[in-house]
C-alpha positions in Angstrom: 78.4 108.8 114.8 80.7 111.5 116.1 80.7 114.8 114.1 84.4 114.4 113.0 83.9 110.8 111.9 80.7 111.7 110.0 82.5 114.7 108.3 85.4 112.4 107.3 83.1 109.7 105.9 81.2 112.3 103.8 84.4 113.8 102.5 85.8 110.3 101.7 82.8 109.6 99.5 83.1 112.9 97.7 86.9 112.7 97.2 86.9 109.0 96.1 84.6 110.0 93.2 86.7 113.1 92.5 90.0 111.2 92.5 88.6 108.5 90.2 87.7 111.3 87.7 91.1 113.0 88.0 92.9 109.7 87.6 91.2 109.2 84.2 91.9 112.8 83.2 95.5 113.0 84.1 97.3 109.8 83.2 100.8 111.4 83.1 100.6 112.9 86.6 102.9 110.2 88.1 105.8 111.0 85.7 105.4 114.7 86.5 105.4 114.1 90.2 108.5 111.8 90.0 110.4 114.7 88.3 109.2 117.2 90.9 110.3 114.9 93.8 113.8 114.5 92.3 114.1 118.2 91.6 113.3 119.2 95.2 115.8 116.7 96.7 113.3 115.1 99.0 115.5 112.1 99.5 119.2 111.5 100.4 121.5 108.7 99.6 121.2 107.0 103.0 117.4 107.3 103.2 115.1 104.3 103.4 112.1 105.4 101.4 108.6 104.0 101.6 106.4 104.2 98.5 103.1 102.5 98.0 102.1 100.2 95.1 99.1 102.0 93.6 95.6 100.5 93.6 92.3 101.8 92.2 92.6 105.5 91.5 95.6 106.3 93.6 98.2 108.5 91.9 100.5 106.2 90.1 103.8 106.4 91.9 105.6 103.7 89.9 107.5 106.4 87.9 108.7 107.7 91.2 109.9 104.2 92.3 111.8 103.8 89.0 113.4 107.2 89.3 114.5 106.6 92.9 116.0 103.2 91.9 117.9 105.0 89.0 119.6 107.3 91.5 120.4 104.4 93.9 117.8 104.9 96.6 116.6 102.1 98.9 112.9 101.5 98.6 110.4 99.8 100.8 106.7 99.1 100.4 104.2 98.9 103.3 102.6 95.7 104.2 99.4 95.6 106.3 98.2 93.2 108.9 94.8 93.1 110.5 96.5 91.7 113.6 97.9 95.0 115.0 96.7 97.6 112.5 100.2 98.8 111.9 102.2 98.6 108.7 105.4 96.7 108.4 107.8 98.1 105.8 109.7 95.6 103.6 112.6 96.2 101.2 111.5 96.3 97.6 113.8 96.0 94.5 113.1 95.5 90.8 113.3 91.7 91.2 110.9 91.4 94.2 107.9 89.3 93.3 104.9 91.1 94.9 102.1 89.1 96.6 98.5 90.0 97.3 97.9 91.9 100.6 94.9 93.4 102.4 92.5 95.7 100.6 93.7 94.5 97.1 97.2 95.8 97.5 100.4 94.2 96.2 103.3 94.0 98.7 106.6 92.3 99.2 106.5 88.8 100.7 107.1 88.1 104.3 110.6 86.8 103.4 111.6 90.4 102.3 113.8 92.3 104.8 111.9 94.5 107.3 113.1 98.1 107.5 112.2 101.4 109.2 111.8 104.1 106.5 112.6 107.7 107.3 110.9 109.1 104.2 107.4 108.1 103.2 105.4 108.9 100.1 101.8 108.1 100.7 98.4 108.2 99.0 95.9 110.9 99.7 92.2 111.2 99.3 92.2 114.9 100.3 94.6 117.4 101.9 94.5 121.0 103.0 96.9 123.9 103.3 97.9 123.0 106.8 99.2 119.5 105.9 96.2 117.6 107.1 95.5 114.4 105.1 92.4 112.3 104.6 93.0 108.6 104.0 90.8 105.6 103.7 89.8 105.6 107.4 91.7 102.5 108.6 94.4 104.5 110.4 97.2 102.3 109.2 99.4 105.1 108.0 98.6 107.4 110.9 99.4 104.7 113.6 102.5 103.6 111.7 103.8 107.1 111.1 103.2 108.0 114.8 105.3 105.0 115.8 108.1 105.8 113.4 108.2 109.5 114.5 108.6 108.4 118.1 111.8 106.6 117.2 113.4 108.9 114.7 113.1 111.9 112.4 110.7 110.9 109.6 109.3 112.9 106.7 105.9 112.1 105.2 104.9 113.4 101.8 101.5 113.0 100.2 101.0 112.3 96.5 97.8 113.7 95.0 96.2 115.5 92.2 96.0 119.3 92.8 92.2 119.2 92.8 92.2 117.0 95.8 93.0 120.0 98.0 90.1 121.1 100.3 89.8 124.2 102.3 89.9 122.1 105.5 90.3 118.4 106.2 88.6 117.2 109.4 91.1 115.6 111.8 91.2 114.0 115.2 94.1 113.4 117.7 95.3 110.3 115.9 95.8 111.9 112.5 99.4 112.5 111.6 100.3 115.7 109.5 102.1 115.7 106.2 105.5 117.4 105.8 104.6 118.2 102.2 102.4 117.4 99.3 103.4 116.7 95.7 100.9 117.3 92.9 101.3 117.6 89.2 101.5 121.4 89.8 104.5 121.3 92.2 105.7 120.7 95.7 104.4 122.4 98.8 106.1 122.1 102.2 104.1 122.3 105.4 105.4 123.4 108.8 103.4 122.0 111.6 106.0 122.3 114.4 
């Protein structure tokens, strides 16, 4: 195994256990982060915003989804396909019936309208002060974000517990940086340009 891949796998194991513990210790973090996101004006009226439906110990972003709906924002959820390893983003409203997807996720059905978001809120296993993000290792977000960024100006914000920060997250050429991170302690913007 390559050194970067080995370092990522090791960090994934450590941070999955850490996030599970943090999830049980900070049940209100999702509400706090929703308020932080709104107070920093990270979305605009005409944005299409991708948010994930949480699984396992991912930070609960359902309060953020509700808050964005309350101010009239258009929401999408990612859907995954093993065929091309890219995400397809589908419109999501309060009356959308979610269906099972890959990896135990819930997602809008194929009949939901496909959109291209320009703001993404995504789950994080670990992050560092330079905006590097460690995910699950499938590369779905990185490939999808790279494709979106080729076509238009797109912002990606990680949602995490503050203790998920590491001194350095190992990355390779495919990894896409975050524009910012939201934790229960606040918002931090990254400048990687």
